[in-house]
C-alpha positions in Angstrom: 50.2 17.1 57.7 50.5 16.9 53.8 48.0 19.0 51.8 47.5 15.9 49.6 46.3 13.5 52.3 43.9 16.1 53.4 42.2 16.6 50.1 39.6 14.1 49.2 39.8 12.5 45.7 36.8 13.4 43.3 36.3 11.0 40.7 36.5 12.9 37.2 33.3 12.5 35.3 33.5 13.0 31.3 30.9 14.9 29.3 29.2 11.6 28.7 28.5 10.4 32.0 27.2 14.2 32.7 24.9 14.2 29.9 23.4 11.0 30.7 22.9 11.5 34.1 20.9 14.8 33.1 18.6 13.0 30.8 17.8 10.6 33.4 16.8 13.1 35.9 14.6 15.1 33.2 12.6 12.2 32.1 9.6 11.1 33.7 8.2 7.4 33.3 4.8 7.3 32.2 3.4 6.1 35.3 5.0 9.1 37.2 3.8 11.2 34.5 0.2 10.2 35.0 0.3 10.1 38.8 1.8 13.6 39.5 0.5 15.5 36.2 -2.3 14.2 34.4 -4.3 12.7 37.5 -4.2 16.1 39.9 -5.5 18.4 36.7 -8.1 15.9 36.0 -9.4 15.9 39.9 -9.3 19.6 39.8 -11.6 19.9 36.6 -14.1 17.7 38.2 -14.0 19.5 41.3 -14.6 23.1 39.7 -17.5 21.6 37.5 -19.3 20.0 40.4 -19.0 23.1 42.6 -20.4 25.3 39.6 -23.5 22.9 39.2 -23.9 23.0 43.2 -23.8 26.6 43.5 -25.8 27.5 40.6 -28.4 25.0 41.6 -28.6 26.4 44.9 -29.7 29.8 43.9 -32.2 28.5 41.5 -34.1 26.2 43.8 -34.2 29.4 46.2 -35.5 31.7 43.9 -37.9 28.6 42.9 -39.2 28.5 46.4 -39.9 32.0 46.9 -41.8 31.9 43.8 -43.8 28.8 45.2 -44.6 30.3 48.2 -45.8 33.4 46.7 -43.8 36.1 48.0 -41.5 37.9 45.5 -38.8 39.7 46.2 -38.5 43.3 45.8 -36.6 46.3 46.8 -38.5 48.7 49.2 -37.1 51.3 51.7 -38.9 52.3 55.2 -37.8 55.6 56.6 -37.3 55.9 59.8 -38.3 59.4 61.6 -35.4 61.2 62.4 -33.7 60.7 65.9 -31.8 63.5 68.0 -29.7 62.2 70.8 -27.0 63.3 73.2 -23.8 61.7 72.9 -21.9 60.2 76.0 -19.1 63.1 76.4 -18.0 61.8 79.9 -19.1 65.0 81.9 -17.5 67.3 78.8 -19.3 69.7 76.9 -22.7 68.6 75.5 -22.5 66.6 72.2 -25.2 65.8 69.9 -26.0 63.1 66.9 -28.8 63.9 64.5 -29.8 60.7 62.4 -31.9 60.1 59.5 -31.5 56.3 58.6 -33.6 54.2 56.0 -34.0 50.4 56.3 -33.9 48.3 53.0 -36.2 45.5 53.1 -37.2 42.8 50.1 -40.9 42.2 50.8 -44.0 44.0 51.8 -44.9 41.5 54.8 -41.6 42.5 56.4 -43.0 46.3 55.8 -46.0 45.5 57.7 -44.1 44.1 60.6 -41.9 46.5 61.4 -44.8 49.1 60.8 -45.7 47.1 64.0 -42.6 46.9 66.0 -41.8 50.4 65.2 -41.6 51.4 68.9 -39.2 48.9 69.9 -36.5 49.7 67.0 -36.7 53.3 68.1 -35.9 52.1 71.5 -33.1 49.8 70.4 -31.8 52.6 68.3 -32.0 55.3 70.9 -30.2 53.4 73.8 -27.4 52.4 71.6 -26.8 56.0 70.2 -26.9 57.5 73.5 -24.1 55.3 75.0 -21.7 56.3 71.8 -18.8 58.8 72.1 -17.9 61.5 69.4 -14.8 59.7 68.9 -16.7 56.6 68.0 -18.2 57.7 64.6 -15.0 59.3 63.2 -13.9 58.4 60.0 -15.3 55.6 57.8 -14.4 52.7 60.4 -16.8 54.4 62.8 -19.7 54.7 60.1 -19.1 51.2 59.3 -19.4 50.0 62.9 -22.4 52.1 63.6 -23.8 50.5 60.4 -23.3 47.3 61.5 -24.6 47.5 65.1 -28.0 49.1 64.1 -28.6 46.6 61.5 -27.9 43.7 64.2 -30.2 45.6 66.7 -32.8 46.2 64.3 -33.1 42.5 63.3 -33.0 41.7 66.7 -36.1 43.7 67.4 -38.0 42.4 64.5 -36.8 38.6 65.1 -37.9 36.6 62.9 -37.9 38.9 60.3 -34.8 40.4 58.4 -33.8 43.5 57.4 -31.2 43.8 54.7 -29.3 46.5 55.5 -29.3 50.0 57.1 -29.0 53.1 54.9 -27.6 56.4 56.2 -29.7 59.5 54.8 -28.5 62.1 57.0 -25.7 62.3 60.1 -24.7 65.1 62.2 -22.7 65.4 65.1 -22.2 68.9 66.6 
């Protein structure tokens, strides 16, 4: 076989042909510029402005409706009595949890409802806490899970009233 027959001949391009080819690729026509650059940019700006007005308007309406109903929000804390429960150790040496929490509420009316249903809230907490193992309370992840679970249980016990947060004042695992 001849080496010359196996090779495919490439046409030689001079510098002028290369320069004109690059210019054609770099230039966008006016229609393409408007279609692919300016139009999407304008659409994003409009979407951002609309989202800003919708979100800021929603907060104002919620605040106005609270003022119109006569209930103002204020930051209140309700201290639950200290609880001492034995943890589920699976037959090993007894382990105890001593916990003191405060509930964050935002209206005086919730405080009255909470005082009425306090035995139910304490029962929900005690039943849950007695099933915990000492390993469930390890680290910040364990504390976070405990906080979220207590918040869920207090809101279930007080439904339709909502508590905003559960705050730990004291927690001792022994």
